[in-house]
C-alpha positions as CSV (number, residue, x, y, z in Angstrom):
1,X,174.8,83.2,129.3
2,X,172.1,80.4,129.2
3,X,168.5,81.4,129.2
4,X,167.9,80.2,132.7
5,X,171.0,82.0,134.0
6,X,170.0,85.1,132.1
7,X,166.5,85.2,133.7
8,X,168.1,84.7,137.2
9,X,170.8,87.3,136.8
10,X,169.5,89.5,139.6
11,X,168.8,86.5,141.9
12,X,172.3,85.3,141.4
13,X,174.0,88.6,142.4
14,X,175.7,88.4,145.8
15,X,174.1,90.3,148.6
16,X,176.7,92.8,150.0
17,X,176.3,93.2,153.8
18,X,178.4,96.4,154.1
19,X,177.4,100.1,154.3
20,X,176.1,101.8,151.2
21,X,179.1,104.2,151.3
22,X,181.5,101.2,151.2
23,X,179.5,99.5,148.4
24,X,179.6,102.7,146.3
25,X,183.4,102.7,146.4
26,X,183.8,99.1,145.4
27,X,183.5,99.1,141.6
28,X,184.1,95.4,141.3
29,X,180.8,94.7,143.2
30,X,178.8,96.1,140.3
31,X,177.8,94.2,137.2
32,X,176.5,95.2,133.8
33,X,172.8,94.4,133.3
34,X,172.4,91.9,130.5
35,X,171.8,93.4,127.1
36,X,168.7,91.3,126.6
37,X,166.9,92.8,129.6
38,X,164.6,95.8,129.5
39,X,164.0,98.9,131.5
40,X,160.3,99.6,132.2
41,X,159.2,102.9,133.6
42,X,155.8,104.1,134.9
43,X,154.9,107.6,136.2
44,X,151.9,109.8,136.5
45,X,151.8,112.8,134.1
46,X,151.4,116.1,136.0
47,X,151.7,114.3,139.4
48,X,152.7,117.7,140.8
49,X,149.3,119.1,140.0
50,X,147.6,116.0,141.3
51,X,149.5,116.3,144.6
52,X,148.7,120.0,144.8
53,X,145.0,119.0,144.4
54,X,145.1,116.8,147.4
55,X,145.5,113.5,145.6
56,X,148.9,112.5,147.1
57,X,147.6,109.3,148.6
58,X,146.0,108.3,145.3
59,X,149.3,109.1,143.5
60,X,151.2,106.9,145.9
61,X,148.7,104.0,145.6
62,X,148.8,104.1,141.8
63,X,152.6,104.0,141.9
64,X,152.4,101.0,144.3
65,X,149.8,99.3,142.0
66,X,152.2,99.5,139.1
67,X,154.9,97.7,141.2
68,X,152.5,95.1,142.4
69,X,151.2,94.3,138.9
70,X,154.7,93.5,137.7
71,X,155.9,91.7,140.9
72,X,153.0,89.3,140.8
73,X,154.0,88.4,137.2
74,X,157.6,87.9,138.3
75,X,156.6,85.8,141.3
76,X,154.5,83.5,139.1
77,X,157.4,83.1,136.8
78,X,159.8,82.3,139.7
79,X,162.0,85.4,138.8
80,X,163.3,88.1,141.1
81,X,163.6,91.5,139.5
82,X,165.1,94.9,140.7
83,X,162.5,97.7,141.0
84,X,162.5,101.2,142.4
85,X,159.6,103.1,144.0
86,X,159.5,106.8,143.1
87,X,156.4,108.2,144.8
88,X,154.5,108.9,141.5
89,X,155.7,105.9,139.6
90,X,158.3,103.1,139.4
91,X,161.2,101.7,137.5
92,X,161.9,98.0,136.8
93,X,164.7,96.1,135.1
94,X,163.1,93.0,133.6
95,X,164.3,89.9,131.7
96,X,162.7,89.2,128.3
97,X,160.8,86.3,129.7
98,X,158.3,88.6,131.5
99,X,158.7,92.0,129.8
100,X,155.8,91.6,127.4
101,X,153.4,90.3,130.0
102,X,154.4,93.1,132.3
103,X,153.7,95.7,129.7
104,X,150.3,94.2,128.9
105,X,149.3,94.2,132.6
106,X,150.5,97.8,132.9
107,X,148.4,98.8,129.9
108,X,145.3,97.4,131.7
109,X,146.3,99.3,134.8
110,X,146.9,102.5,132.8
111,X,143.3,102.2,131.4
112,X,141.8,101.6,134.9
113,X,143.7,104.6,136.3
114,X,142.5,106.9,133.5
115,X,138.9,105.7,133.8
116,X,138.7,105.8,137.6
117,X,140.9,108.7,138.6
118,X,141.3,110.8,135.4
119,X,145.1,110.5,135.9
120,X,147.3,109.6,133.0
121,X,149.8,106.8,133.9
122,X,152.7,106.9,131.4
123,X,154.2,103.5,130.7
124,X,157.2,102.7,128.5
125,X,159.9,100.1,127.8
126,X,163.5,100.4,126.5
127,X,165.9,97.6,125.7
128,X,169.1,97.6,127.7
129,X,171.0,96.9,124.4
130,X,169.7,100.2,123.1
131,X,170.9,102.0,126.2
132,X,174.4,100.6,125.8
133,X,174.3,101.4,122.0
134,X,173.9,105.1,122.9
135,X,176.9,105.0,125.2
136,X,175.2,104.9,128.6
137,X,176.1,102.7,131.5
138,X,173.8,100.5,133.7
139,X,175.6,98.8,136.5
140,X,173.8,96.9,139.2
141,X,174.6,95.6,142.7
142,X,172.7,94.3,145.6
143,X,172.8,95.7,149.2
144,X,171.6,93.9,152.3
145,X,170.1,96.7,154.3
146,X,169.0,94.4,157.2
147,X,168.6,90.7,157.9
148,X,165.8,90.0,155.4
149,X,165.7,93.2,153.3
150,X,167.8,93.6,150.1
151,X,167.7,96.5,147.8
152,X,169.2,97.0,144.3
153,X,171.8,99.7,143.8
154,X,172.3,101.3,140.3
155,X,175.2,103.3,139.1
156,X,175.5,105.0,135.7
157,X,173.1,107.0,133.6
158,X,171.3,104.1,131.9
159,X,168.0,104.7,133.7
160,X,168.2,108.4,133.0
161,X,168.6,107.5,129.3
162,X,165.5,105.3,129.4
163,X,163.5,107.9,131.3
164,X,164.4,110.6,128.9
165,X,163.3,108.6,126.0
166,X,160.0,107.4,127.5
167,X,159.1,110.9,128.7
168,X,159.9,112.5,125.3
169,X,156.9,113.8,123.4
170,X,157.7,111.4,120.5
171,X,157.5,108.2,122.6
172,X,154.3,106.2,122.6
173,X,153.3,102.8,123.9
174,X,149.9,102.5,122.3
175,X,149.0,98.9,123.1
176,X,145.2,98.7,123.7
177,X,144.4,96.0,126.3
178,X,142.5,92.9,125.1
179,X,139.8,91.1,127.1
180,X,142.1,88.3,128.0
181,X,144.9,90.5,129.3
182,X,145.3,89.9,133.0
183,X,146.0,92.4,135.8
184,X,146.8,90.8,139.2
185,X,147.0,93.4,142.0
186,X,146.4,90.9,144.8
187,X,148.4,91.7,147.9
188,X,148.2,95.5,147.5
189,X,147.1,97.3,150.6
190,X,146.6,100.8,151.8
191,X,145.2,100.5,155.4
192,X,147.7,102.3,157.6
193,X,147.1,105.8,158.8
194,X,149.7,108.5,158.3
195,X,152.7,107.7,160.4
196,X,154.4,110.2,162.7
197,X,158.1,110.1,163.3
198,X,159.4,108.0,166.2
199,X,160.1,111.0,168.5
200,X,157.8,114.0,169.1
201,X,160.5,116.5,168.2
202,X,161.4,114.9,164.9
203,X,160.3,115.5,161.3
204,X,160.3,113.5,158.1
205,X,162.7,114.5,155.3
206,X,162.3,113.3,151.7
207,X,165.6,113.7,149.9
208,X,166.7,113.4,146.2
209,X,170.3,113.8,145.1
210,X,171.8,113.6,141.6
211,X,175.5,113.6,140.7
212,X,177.4,113.6,137.4
213,X,177.9,110.2,135.9
214,X,181.2,108.4,135.5
215,X,183.7,107.4,138.1
216,X,182.9,110.5,140.2
217,X,179.3,109.6,140.7
218,X,179.9,106.7,143.1
219,X,182.4,108.8,145.1
220,X,180.0,111.7,145.4
221,X,177.1,109.5,146.4
222,X,179.3,107.9,149.0
223,X,180.2,111.4,150.3
224,X,176.5,112.3,150.5
225,X,175.8,109.1,152.4
226,X,178.7,109.8,154.8
227,X,177.0,113.1,155.6
228,X,173.6,111.4,156.1
229,X,175.2,108.7,158.3
230,X,177.3,111.2,160.3
231,X,174.4,113.5,161.0
232,X,171.4,111.2,161.4
233,X,173.1,107.9,162.4
234,X,173.0,104.5,160.7
235,X,170.0,103.3,158.7
236,X,167.9,101.9,161.6
237,X,168.3,105.1,163.6
238,X,167.0,107.4,160.8
239,X,164.1,105.0,159.9
240,X,160.9,107.1,159.8
241,X,158.7,104.0,160.6
242,X,158.4,102.6,164.1
243,X,156.0,100.0,165.5
244,X,154.8,102.4,168.2
245,X,153.5,104.9,165.6
246,X,151.8,102.4,163.4
247,X,148.0,102.8,163.4
248,X,145.9,100.2,161.5
249,X,143.1,102.4,160.4
250,X,140.9,102.7,157.4
251,X,137.7,104.4,156.1
252,X,135.2,103.4,153.5
253,X,136.7,106.1,151.3
254,X,140.2,104.5,151.5
255,X,138.8,101.1,151.0
256,X,136.9,102.3,147.9
257,X,140.0,104.0,146.5
258,X,142.0,100.8,147.0
259,X,139.3,98.7,145.3
260,X,139.2,101.2,142.3
261,X,142.9,101.0,141.9
262,X,143.0,97.2,142.3
263,X,139.9,96.2,140.4
264,X,138.7,99.2,138.4
265,X,135.4,99.3,140.2
266,X,133.7,99.0,143.6
267,X,131.0,96.8,145.0
268,X,129.3,96.3,148.3
269,X,130.6,92.7,148.4
270,X,134.1,93.9,147.8
271,X,133.8,96.6,150.5
272,X,132.5,94.1,152.9
273,X,135.4,91.8,152.2
274,X,137.8,94.7,152.7
275,X,136.2,95.5,156.0
276,X,136.4,91.9,157.2
277,X,140.1,91.9,156.2
278,X,140.6,95.1,158.2
279,X,139.0,93.5,161.3
280,X,141.2,90.4,160.9
281,X,144.2,92.7,160.9
282,X,143.0,94.6,163.9
283,X,142.9,91.3,165.9
284,X,146.0,89.7,164.3
285,X,148.3,92.6,165.2
286,X,147.5,92.0,168.8
287,X,148.9,88.5,168.7
288,X,152.5,87.5,169.1
289,X,152.6,86.6,165.4
290,X,151.2,90.0,164.5
291,X,153.7,91.8,166.6
292,X,156.5,89.8,164.9
293,X,155.0,91.0,161.5
294,X,155.0,94.6,162.7
295,X,158.7,94.4,163.6
296,X,159.5,92.9,160.2
297,X,157.3,95.6,158.5
298,X,159.6,98.2,159.9
299,X,162.6,96.3,158.7
300,X,161.1,95.8,155.2
301,X,160.1,99.4,154.7
302,X,161.5,100.8,151.4
303,X,163.1,104.1,152.5
304,X,166.3,104.0,150.5
305,X,166.4,103.8,146.7
306,X,169.6,104.1,144.6
307,X,168.6,104.2,140.9
308,X,171.3,106.4,139.5
309,X,170.3,109.0,142.0
310,X,169.8,108.9,145.8
311,X,166.1,108.8,146.9
312,X,165.5,108.4,150.7
313,X,163.1,109.2,153.4
314,X,164.6,109.8,156.8
315,X,163.6,111.2,160.2
316,X,165.5,113.4,162.6
317,X,165.4,116.8,164.2
318,X,165.2,120.2,162.4
319,X,168.7,120.9,163.7
320,X,170.0,117.7,162.0
321,X,168.2,118.7,158.8
322,X,169.8,122.1,158.8
323,X,173.2,120.6,159.3
324,X,172.6,118.2,156.4
325,X,171.4,121.1,154.1
326,X,174.5,123.0,154.9
327,X,176.7,120.1,153.9
328,X,174.6,119.5,150.7
329,X,174.7,123.3,149.9
330,X,178.5,123.2,150.1
331,X,178.6,120.2,147.7
332,X,176.1,121.9,145.4
333,X,178.0,125.2,145.3
334,X,181.1,123.1,144.3
335,X,178.9,121.7,141.4
336,X,179.3,118.2,142.8
337,X,175.6,117.5,143.2
338,X,172.1,118.8,142.9
339,X,169.4,118.0,145.5
340,X,165.8,118.4,146.3
341,X,164.3,118.1,149.7
342,X,160.8,118.2,151.3
343,X,160.0,118.4,155.0
344,X,156.8,117.0,156.5
345,X,155.4,116.0,159.9
346,X,154.5,112.4,158.8
347,X,155.2,109.7,156.3
348,X,152.7,107.6,154.3
349,X,152.9,103.9,153.5
350,X,151.4,101.6,150.9
351,X,152.1,97.9,151.0
352,X,152.5,94.7,148.9
353,X,151.8,91.7,151.1
354,X,152.3,88.4,149.3
355,X,152.6,86.5,152.6
356,X,152.9,87.5,156.3
357,X,156.4,86.0,156.8
358,X,159.0,87.4,154.4
359,X,156.9,88.1,151.3
360,X,156.0,91.7,152.0
361,X,157.4,95.2,151.3
362,X,156.2,98.6,152.3
363,X,156.7,101.7,150.2
364,X,157.3,104.9,152.1
365,X,156.9,108.5,151.0
366,X,156.9,111.8,152.9
367,X,153.3,113.1,153.6
368,X,151.8,115.6,151.2
369,X,153.7,114.1,148.2
370,X,157.3,114.2,149.6
371,X,159.0,112.6,146.6
372,X,157.0,114.6,144.1
373,X,157.7,117.9,145.9
374,X,161.4,117.1,146.3
375,X,161.6,116.2,142.6
376,X,160.0,119.6,141.8
377,X,162.7,121.4,143.7
378,X,165.4,119.3,142.1
379,X,164.1,119.9,138.6
380,X,164.0,123.6,139.1
381,X,167.6,123.6,140.2
382,X,168.6,121.5,137.2
383,X,166.8,123.9,134.9
384,X,168.6,126.9,136.5
385,X,171.9,125.1,136.1
386,X,171.3,124.4,132.4
387,X,170.3,128.1,131.9
């Protein structure tokens, strides 16, 4: 594979406009990630404690910041990369052309995070060739969720392999940022209030599901998604974000937090600029262009992540959730899957806005640390299973 084709591997993948359940059963639509690429992972150590201490919005914003720092590098290089939001961190699959620059930027971001919030952002990188050498699989496809929104879909245990290595007590990425290392977090925003579900009698469910690797994994994930689709309806119907519930609201405290994440410090001039940007948004969203943006915001909300496990935020009634839990409990009792689930009354959103047309994406989590709390439940089940 030529250098240019290698860097554009993800861009060149076909976008499959079928249901996720169908995609998961079509093995020929998945491709091995090139050996020369790298897996990069970020996550906040002891995010459970941070969330319990009331820092769930900060945790989400730091996770978003790690994504924005890498996507801005990729954008400048003209490269599209797959990435996965996890509530307290993110995972990327990067070509060698930008891997080093991404790690240097993340090292600066890690330093800022430690100094401003006393939170330890773990960062690490593993070569895909090393993952394959250890016998793990990393297969990638692309799913068109809606007209303009595409998501990467991973099968195999390759990301688990990378995560296990990076989170081991022996792994260190000790690069100390240099004065000329750049961190570009332009486009990162956190100006939406907590978002209630579309209907008054609904709730927000954050769900994580794991399944054994191998050929059964795809079939089991497809089975889980059949339950989700059958109980909650298709993707648009279970979307927790709706235009009617969006509230463009900010406070000086939120603007200060956003500035500290983005720039490592605050200033009166920066706060004034943020306030002016908020006022512009307040007016803009009342125009026809702004209403079109809000409609596309809902469409571009990242509520479904398949990174070797299922991660999704959905909305529905308590009765629907109980029906889903019964189905998942049956699968879990049969040792087909393990799952973690958190229920909240709202969702939270942080954003990357490169432009107001198609260059924006919105990261969704259940309120009060939905992904982190669902992960805590899942980890406990996995520990019990191993015991």
